[in-house]
C-alpha positions as CSV (number, residue, x, y, z in Angstrom):
1,M,-4.1,20.6,11.5
2,N,-2.7,22.8,8.7
3,K,-3.5,21.4,5.2
4,L,0.0,21.8,3.8
5,L,1.4,20.0,6.9
6,L,-0.9,17.1,6.3
7,I,0.1,16.9,2.6
8,K,3.8,16.9,3.6
9,N,3.2,14.3,6.3
10,A,0.8,11.9,4.5
11,E,1.1,9.3,7.2
12,L,-1.0,11.5,9.5
13,F,-4.7,11.1,9.7
14,Q,-6.1,13.2,6.9
15,G,-9.9,12.9,7.7
16,E,-10.4,14.5,11.1
17,K,-12.7,17.2,9.6
18,D,-14.9,14.5,8.1
19,L,-15.4,12.3,11.1
20,N,-18.7,13.9,12.2
21,K,-20.1,14.4,8.7
22,K,-22.2,12.1,6.6
23,K,-19.7,12.2,3.8
24,N,-18.4,9.6,1.4
25,Y,-14.9,9.1,2.8
26,F,-12.3,6.4,3.6
27,E,-8.8,6.3,4.9
28,G,-6.6,3.2,5.3
29,W,-3.0,2.4,6.2
30,Y,-1.2,-0.6,4.9
31,F,1.5,-2.3,7.0
32,K,3.1,-5.3,5.2
33,N,5.5,-7.6,7.0
34,I,7.4,-10.6,5.5
35,N,10.1,-13.1,6.1
36,N,11.4,-15.4,3.3
37,Q,8.4,-17.7,3.4
38,R,5.5,-16.0,5.2
39,G,3.9,-12.7,5.4
40,I,1.1,-10.8,7.1
41,S,-0.4,-7.4,6.2
42,F,-2.6,-5.2,8.4
43,I,-4.9,-2.6,7.0
44,P,-6.4,-0.4,9.7
45,G,-8.8,2.3,8.6
46,I,-12.1,4.1,8.7
47,N,-15.0,4.6,6.3
48,I,-17.8,7.1,6.3
49,D,-21.1,6.7,4.3
50,D,-24.7,7.7,4.7
51,T,-25.1,5.3,7.6
52,G,-22.3,7.0,9.6
53,A,-18.6,6.3,10.4
54,K,-17.0,3.0,11.1
55,A,-13.6,1.6,11.9
56,F,-12.0,-1.6,10.7
57,I,-8.9,-3.7,10.5
58,Q,-8.3,-6.0,7.5
59,I,-5.7,-8.8,7.7
60,I,-4.1,-10.8,4.9
61,T,-1.7,-13.7,5.2
62,N,-0.3,-16.2,2.6
63,N,-3.5,-18.3,3.0
64,N,-6.3,-16.3,4.6
65,S,-7.9,-12.9,4.9
66,Y,-10.1,-11.3,7.6
67,F,-12.2,-8.2,8.1
68,I,-12.9,-7.1,11.6
69,D,-15.4,-4.3,12.3
70,Y,-15.0,-1.7,15.1
71,N,-17.1,1.1,16.4
72,I,-15.8,4.5,15.3
73,K,-15.4,5.3,19.0
74,D,-12.6,2.6,19.1
75,F,-10.6,4.7,16.6
76,K,-8.1,7.1,18.1
77,F,-5.3,9.0,16.4
78,N,-2.4,11.2,17.4
79,Y,-0.4,13.7,15.2
80,N,2.9,14.0,17.1
81,P,4.1,11.4,17.5
82,F,2.0,9.8,14.8
83,Y,0.0,6.7,15.7
84,I,-3.5,5.4,15.2
85,R,-5.3,3.1,17.6
86,I,-8.2,0.8,16.9
87,G,-9.4,-1.1,19.9
88,D,-6.4,-2.7,21.5
89,N,-4.2,-2.3,18.4
90,I,-1.6,0.4,17.8
91,F,0.0,1.3,14.5
92,S,2.9,3.7,13.9
93,K,6.0,4.1,11.8
94,E,8.1,2.6,14.7
95,N,6.0,-0.4,15.7
96,I,2.7,-2.2,15.6
97,N,1.0,-3.9,18.6
98,I,-1.8,-6.4,17.7
99,N,-4.4,-7.9,20.0
100,I,-7.5,-9.2,18.1
101,E,-10.0,-12.0,19.0
102,D,-13.0,-12.6,16.7
103,A,-14.9,-15.7,17.5
104,S,-17.1,-15.5,14.4
105,Q,-14.1,-15.9,12.2
106,K,-12.3,-18.2,14.6
107,L,-9.5,-15.7,14.8
108,K,-7.1,-15.0,17.6
109,I,-4.1,-12.9,16.8
110,Y,-1.6,-11.0,18.9
111,G,2.0,-9.9,18.8
112,N,4.2,-6.9,18.1
113,I,6.7,-5.8,15.4
114,K,9.3,-3.1,15.6
115,Y,10.3,-1.0,12.6
116,S,13.7,0.6,12.0
117,D,16.0,1.9,9.3
118,S,13.2,3.2,7.1
119,K,13.9,4.1,3.5
120,N,11.5,6.2,1.4
121,I,11.4,8.1,-1.9
122,N,12.9,11.5,-2.4
123,T,10.4,14.4,-1.8
124,N,10.3,18.2,-1.9
125,I,7.7,20.9,-1.8
126,F,6.6,20.3,-5.4
127,L,6.7,16.5,-5.1
128,P,5.5,15.8,-1.5
129,N,4.9,12.2,-2.1
130,I,4.6,9.6,-4.9
131,M,1.6,11.4,-6.4
132,G,3.8,14.4,-7.0
133,P,1.8,17.6,-7.9
134,F,-1.4,15.6,-7.9
135,S,-1.1,15.5,-4.1
136,Y,-2.3,19.1,-4.1
137,I,-5.6,18.4,-6.0
138,P,-8.4,18.5,-3.4
139,F,-11.0,16.4,-5.3
140,M,-9.1,13.3,-6.2
141,E,-11.3,10.2,-5.6
142,C,-8.2,8.3,-4.3
143,N,-5.0,9.6,-2.9
144,H,-2.0,7.4,-2.4
145,A,1.2,7.8,-0.3
146,I,4.2,5.7,0.4
147,I,5.2,5.9,4.1
148,S,8.2,3.5,3.9
149,M,9.5,1.8,0.8
150,E,11.5,-0.5,3.1
151,N,12.2,-0.9,6.7
152,T,13.8,-3.5,9.0
153,I,11.3,-5.5,11.1
154,N,11.8,-7.6,14.2
155,G,9.2,-9.3,16.3
156,Y,6.5,-11.9,16.0
157,I,2.8,-12.4,15.2
158,N,0.9,-15.3,16.8
159,I,-2.1,-16.1,14.6
160,N,-4.3,-19.0,15.8
161,D,-1.3,-20.5,17.7
162,E,1.0,-20.3,14.7
163,I,3.8,-17.9,15.1
164,I,5.4,-15.9,12.3
165,H,8.8,-14.7,13.4
166,F,10.5,-11.7,11.9
167,N,14.3,-11.3,12.5
168,N,15.8,-8.5,10.5
169,N,13.3,-9.0,7.7
170,K,11.5,-6.5,5.5
171,G,8.5,-4.3,5.9
172,Y,6.6,-1.8,3.8
173,I,4.0,1.0,4.7
174,E,1.7,3.0,2.5
175,K,-1.8,4.4,2.7
176,D,-4.9,5.6,0.7
177,W,-7.6,8.0,1.4
178,G,-10.5,9.7,-0.5
179,C,-13.9,8.3,-1.4
180,S,-13.4,5.4,-3.8
181,F,-10.7,3.1,-5.2
182,P,-10.2,3.3,-8.9
183,K,-12.6,1.1,-11.0
184,S,-9.6,-0.7,-12.5
185,Y,-6.0,-0.8,-11.5
186,I,-2.9,-2.9,-11.0
187,W,-0.7,-2.4,-7.9
188,G,2.5,-4.3,-7.0
189,Q,5.2,-3.9,-4.4
190,G,8.3,-5.9,-3.4
191,N,11.5,-5.5,-1.4
192,N,12.7,-9.1,-0.9
193,F,15.0,-9.4,-3.9
194,K,17.2,-12.5,-4.2
195,K,20.5,-10.7,-5.1
196,T,20.2,-7.1,-4.2
197,N,19.1,-4.7,-1.5
198,S,16.4,-3.0,-3.5
199,S,12.7,-2.2,-3.3
200,F,10.0,-1.2,-5.8
201,M,6.4,-0.4,-6.1
202,F,4.1,0.5,-9.1
203,S,0.5,1.2,-9.8
204,I,-1.4,1.8,-13.0
205,A,-5.0,3.0,-12.7
206,D,-7.9,4.7,-14.5
207,I,-8.1,8.0,-12.7
208,P,-11.3,10.1,-12.8
209,L,-10.7,13.8,-12.8
210,K,-14.0,15.7,-12.9
211,L,-15.2,15.5,-16.5
212,F,-12.7,13.0,-17.9
213,T,-10.7,9.9,-17.0
214,F,-7.0,9.2,-17.7
215,K,-4.7,6.3,-17.2
216,G,-2.2,7.4,-14.5
217,F,0.8,5.5,-13.3
218,I,3.4,5.7,-10.6
219,C,6.5,3.5,-10.3
220,V,9.7,3.8,-8.2
221,L,12.7,1.5,-7.9
222,L,15.3,2.0,-5.2
223,I,18.6,0.2,-5.8
224,G,20.5,0.8,-2.6
225,N,20.1,4.6,-2.2
226,K,19.6,5.3,-5.9
227,E,16.1,6.1,-7.0
228,F,14.5,5.6,-10.4
229,K,11.1,7.0,-10.8
230,F,8.6,6.6,-13.7
231,T,5.4,8.5,-13.3
232,T,2.7,10.3,-15.3
233,Y,3.9,13.7,-14.1
234,N,7.7,13.3,-14.8
235,N,7.2,12.6,-18.6
236,A,7.7,8.9,-18.4
237,K,5.8,6.7,-20.8
238,L,3.9,3.4,-20.3
239,V,5.0,1.6,-23.4
240,E,3.7,-1.9,-22.6
241,C,0.8,-3.1,-20.4
242,Q,-0.2,-6.7,-20.9
243,I,-2.4,-8.0,-18.2
244,K,-3.7,-11.6,-18.5
245,E,-5.6,-13.8,-16.2
246,D,-2.4,-15.4,-14.8
247,S,0.4,-13.1,-15.9
248,F,1.4,-9.5,-16.6
249,N,4.2,-7.8,-18.5
250,I,4.6,-4.0,-18.0
251,T,7.3,-1.6,-19.3
252,F,7.9,2.0,-18.5
253,E,10.2,4.3,-20.4
254,K,11.9,7.5,-19.3
255,N,14.7,9.1,-21.3
256,L,17.3,6.3,-21.9
257,Y,15.8,4.0,-19.3
258,L,13.4,1.1,-19.7
259,L,11.9,-0.6,-16.7
260,N,10.2,-4.0,-17.2
261,I,8.1,-5.6,-14.5
262,K,6.6,-9.1,-15.1
263,S,5.1,-12.0,-13.2
264,E,2.9,-15.0,-13.2
265,Y,0.4,-14.9,-10.4
266,D,-2.6,-16.4,-8.7
267,K,-5.8,-14.6,-8.0
268,G,-5.1,-13.9,-4.3
269,L,-7.4,-13.5,-1.3
270,K,-10.5,-11.3,-0.9
271,L,-10.3,-7.9,0.7
272,A,-12.9,-5.0,0.9
273,A,-12.3,-1.7,-0.9
274,P,-14.3,1.5,-0.8
275,V,-16.9,2.7,-3.3
276,K,-18.3,6.2,-2.3
277,G,-17.1,5.5,1.2
278,K,-18.8,2.1,1.6
279,M,-16.5,-0.9,1.9
280,T,-18.5,-2.9,-0.7
281,K,-16.1,-3.6,-3.5
282,D,-14.4,-7.1,-3.5
283,I,-10.8,-7.0,-4.5
284,F,-8.2,-9.8,-4.4
285,E,-4.6,-9.5,-3.2
286,S,-1.6,-11.8,-2.9
287,I,1.3,-11.0,-0.6
288,S,3.4,-14.0,-1.8
289,T,3.8,-13.3,-5.5
290,S,7.2,-13.4,-7.2
291,I,7.9,-10.5,-9.5
292,T,10.9,-9.9,-11.8
293,V,12.2,-6.4,-12.3
294,T,14.7,-5.4,-15.1
295,L,16.1,-1.9,-15.6
296,K,18.0,-1.1,-18.8
297,K,19.9,2.0,-19.9
298,G,19.9,1.8,-23.6
299,E,21.0,-1.8,-24.4
300,E,22.8,-2.2,-21.0
301,I,21.0,-4.1,-18.3
302,I,21.9,-2.3,-15.0
303,F,19.5,-4.2,-12.8
304,S,17.7,-7.5,-13.0
305,D,16.4,-9.4,-10.0
306,T,13.3,-11.2,-8.7
307,S,11.5,-10.4,-5.5
308,N,9.4,-13.0,-3.7
309,M,6.7,-12.3,-1.1
310,C,5.4,-9.4,-3.2
311,G,2.1,-7.7,-2.8
312,L,-0.1,-7.7,-5.9
313,E,-3.7,-6.5,-6.7
314,I,-5.3,-6.6,-10.1
315,V,-8.7,-5.1,-10.6
316,Q,-10.1,-5.0,-14.1
317,K,-13.4,-3.6,-15.4
């Protein structure tokens, strides 16, 4: 597969060339699905370390998280149309089909969800995804891409005989790949606002770049079809970043605009993240946090709303 085509279509499997190598590598997709009270996210992926290649699916709900191991032979992928398959589970931009039974974790889960009406950020040849020009740097330890800022979801998931129904609710899809997650970062996402049809995501992380490390950030807010982007590469500034044990308050600035994101939060549930290709780092994520977003132009408030059922991860040194 042509490298430029892969960069332009980040949802595609990026690591085919690494599958048969003893190389530190991971690649994982993130499919988040919520209604007004409950949510479930699936993280299918692969990791490669000195012991070989493996596949996995992680699952997180409001109250539980799971990690299911698979043989790498159970991992299949297709470029056109895009989908990945792990065991009896299929993931694509149009739908997911789930069929997992793990007696050791007392887990039985099945169902299907259809995705439609996907919205994403604006892109071009210079800014192929949310990482902008950093998308073209080949030695980034962690690459990030948004596949769908918001989509409409319909279907159901039956988890241990409890059914989560989705009826014109909201979904979100992103992915990461490389060798390691950042040593410290905050990531948040939400598209279930009380008053408006809007969606946002943000991340602030310590980014290693060969001989030095810098604090990089990405943030985008979609209000209807209007996009507001605050990133390291578009001359935005991170003017406030207060992260406490149970709350955070973050403000970005670009030209006349100020974007404030704040929340009180709980620790979340344990997931596994990669370190040099090995899924050995414990991180904690919530998919049911409430986050308030306020956008000002000068002294005028042009957007202020709270999204519930947000995703949130905070990893500090």
